C-alpha positions as CSV (number, residue, x, y, z in Angstrom):
1,M,1.6,50.3,34.8
2,S,-0.4,53.5,35.7
3,T,-1.4,54.0,32.1
4,L,-2.6,50.5,31.4
5,A,-6.0,50.9,32.6
6,A,-6.4,54.5,30.7
7,S,-5.3,53.2,27.7
8,T,-6.4,49.3,28.2
9,A,-3.5,48.3,26.0
10,V,-2.5,44.7,25.9
11,A,-0.1,43.8,28.6
12,G,3.4,43.6,28.0
13,D,5.9,41.4,29.5
14,S,7.1,44.2,31.9
15,D,3.8,45.0,33.2
16,R,3.3,41.3,33.8
17,A,6.5,41.1,35.6
18,A,5.7,44.4,37.4
19,F,2.4,42.7,39.0
20,R,4.1,39.5,39.9
21,A,6.7,41.5,42.0
22,A,4.2,44.5,43.4
23,P,4.5,44.3,47.1
24,L,1.8,42.8,49.4
25,D,-1.3,44.9,50.1
26,E,-0.8,46.4,53.7
27,V,-4.5,46.6,54.7
28,S,-4.5,42.9,54.2
29,R,-1.3,42.2,55.7
30,D,-2.2,44.4,59.1
31,R,-5.8,42.7,59.4
32,L,-3.7,39.3,59.3
33,A,-1.0,40.0,61.5
34,T,-3.7,41.2,64.5
35,Q,-4.5,37.4,64.3
36,G,-0.9,36.3,64.7
37,L,-0.6,35.4,60.7
38,D,2.0,36.0,58.2
39,Y,1.2,37.4,54.6
40,R,4.0,36.3,52.1
41,L,4.5,36.1,48.4
42,V,6.1,32.6,47.7
43,P,8.8,32.8,45.0
44,V,8.1,30.0,42.7
45,D,11.7,28.9,42.5
46,S,12.2,28.8,46.3
47,D,11.6,25.6,48.6
48,A,8.2,27.0,49.9
49,F,6.7,26.5,47.0
50,G,6.5,22.9,47.2
51,A,4.5,23.4,50.5
52,W,2.2,25.8,49.1
53,L,1.6,23.2,46.4
54,Q,0.4,20.6,48.5
55,V,-1.8,22.9,50.4
56,V,-3.4,23.7,47.0
57,A,-3.7,20.2,46.3
58,R,-5.3,19.3,49.6
59,G,-7.6,22.6,49.6
60,F,-9.3,20.9,46.1
61,Q,-9.4,17.5,47.4
62,D,-6.7,16.3,45.0
63,P,-3.7,13.7,46.1
64,E,-0.6,14.9,47.4
65,R,1.6,16.0,44.6
66,S,4.9,13.9,43.9
67,E,8.2,15.3,43.7
68,Q,7.9,15.1,39.9
69,Q,4.6,17.3,39.8
70,V,6.0,19.9,42.3
71,A,8.9,20.1,39.7
72,A,6.8,20.2,36.8
73,A,4.3,22.7,38.7
74,R,7.2,24.8,39.4
75,E,8.7,24.9,35.9
76,R,5.1,26.3,34.0
77,S,4.1,28.6,37.3
78,G,6.7,31.1,36.5
79,Y,3.7,33.5,35.2
80,R,2.0,33.8,38.5
81,R,2.1,35.9,41.6
82,V,2.0,33.1,44.3
83,T,0.8,34.2,48.0
84,G,0.3,32.4,51.1
85,V,-1.1,33.1,54.8
86,Y,1.2,31.5,57.0
87,D,0.5,30.5,61.4
88,P,3.5,30.4,62.9
89,A,1.7,28.6,65.6
90,A,1.1,25.7,63.5
91,P,2.7,22.2,63.6
92,M,3.8,22.7,60.1
93,A,4.4,25.9,60.1
94,D,6.2,26.0,56.5
95,A,2.8,24.9,54.9
96,P,0.4,27.9,54.4
97,A,-2.8,27.9,56.0
98,S,-4.3,30.1,52.8
99,T,-3.4,30.1,49.2
100,I,-3.8,32.5,46.4
101,A,-2.4,32.8,42.9
102,S,-2.8,35.5,40.4
103,W,-1.4,37.0,36.8
104,L,-2.0,39.7,34.5
105,G,-3.8,38.2,31.5
106,E,-6.2,39.6,28.9
107,L,-9.9,39.1,28.5
108,T,-11.8,39.1,25.3
109,V,-14.6,42.0,25.4
110,P,-17.3,42.5,23.2
111,G,-16.1,44.0,19.6
112,G,-13.0,41.7,19.2
113,T,-10.6,43.4,21.5
114,A,-8.8,42.4,24.8
115,I,-8.6,44.1,28.1
116,P,-5.9,43.6,30.7
117,S,-7.3,41.4,33.7
118,C,-5.8,40.2,36.6
119,A,-6.9,36.5,36.7
120,I,-6.9,34.9,40.1
121,S,-6.9,31.0,41.0
122,A,-5.8,28.5,43.5
123,V,-7.7,30.4,46.3
124,T,-7.8,27.8,49.4
125,V,-8.4,28.1,53.2
126,A,-7.7,25.3,55.4
127,P,-10.3,23.7,57.5
128,T,-8.5,24.5,60.4
129,H,-8.4,28.3,59.7
130,R,-12.0,28.8,58.3
131,R,-13.9,31.6,59.3
132,R,-11.3,34.1,60.7
133,G,-11.8,36.7,57.5
134,I,-8.5,34.8,55.7
135,A,-10.2,34.6,52.3
136,R,-11.4,37.9,52.5
137,A,-8.4,39.7,53.6
138,M,-6.1,37.8,50.2
139,L,-9.1,38.3,47.8
140,E,-9.3,42.0,49.0
141,G,-5.6,42.4,49.0
142,E,-5.3,40.9,45.2
143,L,-8.1,43.3,44.0
144,R,-6.4,46.4,45.7
145,T,-3.0,45.3,44.3
146,A,-4.7,45.1,40.9
147,H,-6.5,48.2,41.2
148,A,-3.0,50.1,42.3
149,A,-1.4,48.6,39.1
150,G,-3.6,50.3,36.6
151,I,-5.4,46.8,35.8
152,P,-9.3,47.8,35.0
153,M,-10.7,43.8,35.5
154,A,-10.4,40.8,37.4
155,M,-11.4,37.4,36.4
156,L,-11.9,34.1,38.0
157,T,-13.6,30.4,37.4
158,V,-15.1,29.2,40.9
159,S,-15.6,26.0,42.6
160,E,-18.1,27.4,45.3
161,S,-20.2,30.0,43.3
162,T,-22.0,31.8,46.7
163,L,-18.3,33.2,47.7
164,Y,-17.5,35.8,45.2
165,G,-20.5,38.2,44.7
166,R,-19.3,39.8,48.3
167,Y,-16.4,40.9,46.6
168,G,-17.6,42.3,43.6
169,F,-17.6,39.4,41.2
170,A,-20.2,38.3,39.0
171,P,-21.1,35.5,36.7
172,A,-20.6,36.9,33.2
173,A,-19.9,33.9,31.0
174,A,-21.6,30.7,31.3
175,S,-20.7,26.9,30.3
176,A,-22.6,24.5,28.9
177,S,-22.2,21.0,29.4
178,W,-23.5,18.5,26.6
179,R,-24.6,15.0,26.4
180,I,-25.5,13.9,22.6
181,E,-27.4,10.4,21.9
182,T,-25.4,10.3,18.9
183,R,-28.2,7.8,17.2
184,R,-30.9,10.2,17.5
185,A,-28.7,13.4,16.8
186,A,-28.4,12.6,13.0
187,W,-26.0,15.2,10.9
188,T,-27.6,18.0,9.3
189,G,-25.4,20.4,9.1
190,P,-22.7,21.3,6.7
191,R,-20.3,18.7,5.1
192,P,-17.0,21.1,4.1
193,E,-14.8,20.0,1.7
194,G,-11.6,19.7,3.8
195,R,-10.3,16.7,5.6
196,I,-10.1,15.1,9.1
197,D,-7.0,13.7,10.3
198,F,-5.5,11.8,13.2
199,I,-2.3,13.7,14.5
200,P,-0.1,13.0,17.7
201,R,-0.2,15.1,20.8
202,T,2.8,16.5,19.9
203,R,1.6,18.1,17.2
204,L,-1.6,19.1,19.0
205,R,0.2,20.7,21.4
206,E,2.1,22.9,18.7
207,L,-1.3,23.7,17.1
208,L,-3.2,24.8,20.3
209,P,-1.8,27.9,21.1
210,E,-1.5,29.1,17.3
211,L,-5.0,28.4,16.7
212,H,-6.4,29.8,20.0
213,E,-4.5,33.2,19.2
214,R,-6.3,33.2,16.1
215,S,-9.7,32.6,17.4
216,R,-9.6,34.0,21.3
217,L,-10.8,37.4,19.8
218,R,-14.1,36.2,18.5
219,V,-15.7,35.5,21.6
220,P,-16.4,37.8,24.7
221,G,-15.2,35.8,27.8
222,E,-12.2,34.1,26.4
223,I,-8.6,34.8,27.7
224,D,-5.2,34.4,26.6
225,V,-4.3,30.8,27.8
226,P,-1.1,30.4,30.0
227,A,1.3,27.8,27.6
228,G,1.1,25.2,30.8
229,H,-2.8,24.9,29.9
230,W,-2.0,23.5,26.4
231,D,0.3,20.5,28.0
232,N,-3.0,19.7,30.0
233,F,-5.0,19.4,27.2
234,A,-2.6,17.9,25.0
235,G,-1.2,15.3,27.6
236,T,2.4,16.3,26.7
237,R,3.2,17.1,30.3
238,P,6.0,14.8,31.7
239,D,3.8,14.1,34.9
240,A,0.5,13.7,32.9
241,E,-1.8,10.8,34.0
242,K,-3.6,8.6,31.4
243,A,-2.3,10.5,28.5
244,G,-2.5,7.4,26.4
245,E,-6.1,7.9,26.5
246,K,-6.3,11.5,24.4
247,R,-7.0,11.1,20.5
248,A,-6.4,14.2,18.4
249,V,-7.4,14.7,15.0
250,Q,-7.1,18.0,12.9
251,Y,-9.2,19.8,10.4
252,T,-7.4,20.9,7.2
253,D,-9.4,23.0,4.8
254,A,-9.4,22.7,0.6
255,A,-6.4,25.1,0.8
256,G,-4.3,22.8,3.0
257,E,-4.4,25.1,6.1
258,V,-5.1,23.8,9.5
259,R,-8.3,25.3,10.7
260,G,-9.2,23.4,13.9
261,V,-8.3,20.5,16.2
262,A,-10.4,18.1,18.6
263,V,-9.0,16.0,21.3
264,Y,-10.9,13.3,23.1
265,S,-11.1,9.8,24.8
266,V,-13.2,6.8,24.5
267,R,-14.6,4.7,27.1
268,E,-15.6,1.7,26.0
269,N,-19.1,-0.3,27.3
270,H,-18.3,-3.6,28.4
271,D,-22.1,-4.8,28.3
272,D,-22.6,-3.6,24.6
273,F,-19.6,-2.6,22.5
274,T,-21.6,-0.8,20.2
275,K,-22.3,2.0,22.9
276,G,-19.3,3.5,23.9
277,T,-18.9,6.7,25.2
278,V,-16.7,9.9,23.9
279,T,-15.8,12.5,26.2
280,V,-14.5,15.6,24.0
281,S,-11.9,17.7,26.4
282,Y,-11.3,20.3,23.6
283,L,-12.2,21.8,20.5
284,L,-10.8,24.6,19.0
285,A,-11.8,26.0,15.5
286,D,-11.0,29.1,13.8
287,T,-13.7,28.9,10.6
288,D,-17.4,27.7,10.6
289,D,-16.2,24.8,8.3
290,A,-13.7,23.6,11.1
291,Y,-16.3,23.6,13.7
292,A,-19.0,21.8,11.4
293,A,-16.4,19.2,10.1
294,L,-15.2,18.3,13.8
295,W,-18.3,18.0,15.5
296,R,-19.6,15.8,12.4
297,F,-16.4,13.5,12.8
298,L,-17.2,12.9,16.5
299,L,-21.1,12.5,16.3
300,E,-20.4,9.7,13.6
301,L,-17.8,7.7,15.2
302,D,-18.7,4.3,15.3
303,L,-19.3,2.1,18.4
304,V,-20.2,5.2,20.4
305,A,-23.6,6.0,21.8
306,E,-23.2,9.2,23.5
307,V,-20.8,12.1,23.1
308,H,-20.1,14.1,26.2
309,A,-18.5,17.7,26.1
310,S,-18.1,20.7,28.4
311,E,-17.1,24.4,28.7
312,L,-19.4,25.2,25.8
313,S,-21.2,28.1,24.7
314,P,-24.8,28.5,25.8
315,D,-25.5,29.4,22.3
316,E,-23.6,26.5,20.5
317,P,-24.4,26.8,16.5
318,L,-24.1,22.5,17.1
319,L,-27.9,22.7,18.3
320,W,-28.7,23.4,14.9
321,M,-26.8,21.1,13.1
322,I,-28.5,17.9,14.3
323,A,-31.6,16.6,13.3
324,D,-33.3,16.3,16.7
325,Q,-32.4,18.7,19.0
326,R,-33.6,16.6,21.9
327,A,-31.0,14.3,21.4
328,A,-28.8,16.9,23.3
329,T,-29.4,17.2,26.7
330,V,-27.6,20.4,27.6
331,T,-27.0,21.9,31.3
332,V,-26.0,25.8,31.8
333,R,-24.1,27.0,34.9
334,D,-22.2,29.9,35.8
335,H,-18.3,29.8,34.8
336,Q,-16.3,32.8,33.9
337,Y,-16.6,35.3,37.0
338,V,-15.4,39.1,36.3
339,R,-14.9,42.2,38.4
340,I,-14.4,45.5,37.0
341,L,-11.7,47.6,38.7
342,D,-12.3,50.6,36.5
343,V,-15.5,51.5,35.1
344,R,-14.5,54.1,32.5
345,A,-11.6,51.9,31.3
346,A,-13.6,48.6,31.0
347,L,-16.4,50.4,29.5
348,Q,-14.6,52.1,26.8
349,A,-12.8,49.0,25.8
350,R,-15.5,47.0,24.6
351,R,-18.2,47.8,21.5
352,Y,-22.0,48.4,22.5
353,G,-25.1,47.0,20.4
354,A,-26.8,49.9,19.9
355,A,-26.2,54.0,20.2
356,G,-27.6,55.6,22.8
357,A,-26.7,57.6,26.4
358,I,-26.6,56.0,29.9
359,A,-26.1,58.0,33.2
360,L,-24.7,55.3,35.3
361,D,-24.6,55.4,39.0
362,V,-22.4,52.4,40.3
363,H,-22.1,51.4,44.1
364,D,-19.1,49.7,45.1
365,P,-18.8,48.3,48.2
366,L,-14.8,48.2,48.4
367,G,-14.4,51.4,47.2
368,L,-12.5,50.9,44.2
369,A,-15.0,51.4,41.6
370,G,-17.7,53.1,42.0
371,G,-19.1,56.5,40.8
372,R,-21.2,58.3,38.4
373,F,-20.5,58.1,34.7
374,L,-22.1,59.1,31.2
375,L,-21.6,56.1,28.9
376,E,-22.4,57.4,25.0
377,A,-22.2,54.9,22.5
378,D,-22.3,55.8,18.9
379,Q,-24.1,54.5,15.8
380,D,-20.6,52.6,15.4
381,G,-20.6,50.5,18.8
382,R,-18.0,52.8,20.0
383,G,-18.4,54.2,23.5
384,R,-16.9,57.2,25.4
385,V,-17.2,57.2,29.2
386,T,-16.9,60.6,31.3
387,P,-17.2,61.0,34.8
388,L,-20.8,62.5,35.2
389,E,-21.9,65.4,37.8
390,D,-25.4,66.3,38.1
391,A,-25.1,69.5,35.8
392,D,-23.4,67.5,32.8
393,A,-26.0,64.9,32.8
394,R,-27.8,64.5,29.1
395,P,-31.8,64.8,29.6
396,D,-32.0,62.0,27.0
397,A,-29.8,59.7,29.0
398,V,-31.1,56.6,30.6
399,T,-30.6,56.3,34.4
400,V,-29.3,53.2,35.8
401,A,-28.2,52.5,39.3
402,L,-26.7,49.3,40.0
403,G,-23.7,47.8,42.1
404,I,-20.3,46.7,40.9
405,E,-21.6,43.3,40.9
406,E,-24.5,43.9,38.5
407,L,-22.2,45.9,36.0
408,S,-19.6,43.5,35.7
409,A,-22.5,40.5,35.2
410,A,-23.7,42.4,32.2
411,Y,-20.3,43.8,30.8
412,L,-19.6,40.7,28.6
413,G,-23.4,40.7,27.2
414,G,-24.3,37.7,28.7
415,V,-27.0,38.7,30.8
416,S,-29.5,41.6,29.8
417,L,-29.9,45.0,31.9
418,A,-33.8,44.2,31.4
419,T,-33.4,41.0,33.3
420,L,-31.3,42.2,36.1
421,A,-34.1,45.3,36.7
422,A,-37.1,42.4,36.3
423,A,-35.0,40.8,39.2
424,G,-34.5,43.7,41.3
425,R,-31.1,44.3,40.6
426,V,-31.0,47.2,38.8
427,T,-32.8,50.4,39.0
428,T,-33.4,52.2,35.7
429,T,-35.5,54.4,33.6
430,D,-36.0,52.4,30.6
431,A,-34.5,48.9,30.7
432,A,-35.0,48.4,27.3
433,T,-32.8,50.9,25.9
434,A,-30.0,50.4,28.6
435,A,-30.5,46.4,27.4
436,R,-30.0,47.3,23.6
437,V,-27.1,49.5,24.4
438,L,-25.1,47.2,26.8
439,G,-26.1,43.9,25.0
440,W,-24.0,42.0,22.3
441,H,-25.0,39.5,19.6
442,I,-22.5,36.8,20.5
443,A,-22.9,35.0,23.8
444,P,-19.8,34.9,25.8
445,R,-17.7,31.8,26.6
446,L,-14.7,30.4,28.3
447,S,-13.4,27.3,27.3
448,I,-11.1,26.5,29.6
449,W,-10.9,26.4,33.7
450,Y,-7.9,28.2,35.3
């Protein structure tokens, strides 16, 4: 996989398998061993996986998993690299004190391409083992492993937002949660000629991956979704709870092609049956017509007073499709975090908002991706990145000094370098020019948790 970062080629099955089987990081192994702790890979098909999964459930304050749930999780977890830290002195020595999972995925970047990325999830540390540097050892170990494998990026969604900046991660794609008062909203958007129809959840499960593959490269921040996530959305897992509450519809265009789907549930208001609440768990559209038709359907449902939806873009067209924008209460928060592991590969993979030259001085406290680089973006938005020595500096280049966290934050176009400069996070000779070059016209988003 040494050529993966250089070319930012789409990761193949062999690359993914090699990352899953990569040896544990020796620096982290030795650091944990000094505390009498054992750092291990956990085979998904082993008995140890069940105990690992129970610890993950406990860490996220979920109930203990049943045998059926463990079996279902094992079946859909083959793509993941599963790791645990064990305490041989604990009464339950077969249950890890800390967990982490990762896999080699793809992150959509500005310009409609994807970059190989190490996705990280299931990060837990038992309350009995806090403040011992275990999380640091595991996260830094995964980052070093990914870097050694030639993976140019890491990414995660987080429960606790303050933990990951110390490892170079930054919030790069925000998530918007909506609460819409349907009576005030009044649809003013397009009224496409296609049709909306109810479909069974099994059909929804068939359509979701196909539609996602057709649309995921349109929006920076989206990822290739592991197959098991679609079963969660569709309620088709054998251990799915309350699956019968899910209702699914599809939009078919005038040519008879399915262009979008939505899955939602309804909560009845027993005090006033005309004021139910609809919760949209997922809406996926690969055309503007499909987007408009599905949202119109949801906002015009009978006996519904509010529609709730989350993991939407901070820049949803929906806001401009309703008569009263104050009908929508929109809450924006951090969601998709990214961490650049190879500056040159990551910057060459994306497109740019304007032509220009930027001399970057990047500091990385973990020593993985720092250095000085010259980014040259042409009129077509393509970027060329070369290592920069003092003698190589272009006299017209804007200089930018920043940490790997700040560069990661700006990478998808979700925050302007001018904003970061005003916040004292970036030092530059021309914030406006740097912001135009690194900016992008589509707000990044990620429509799932992982």
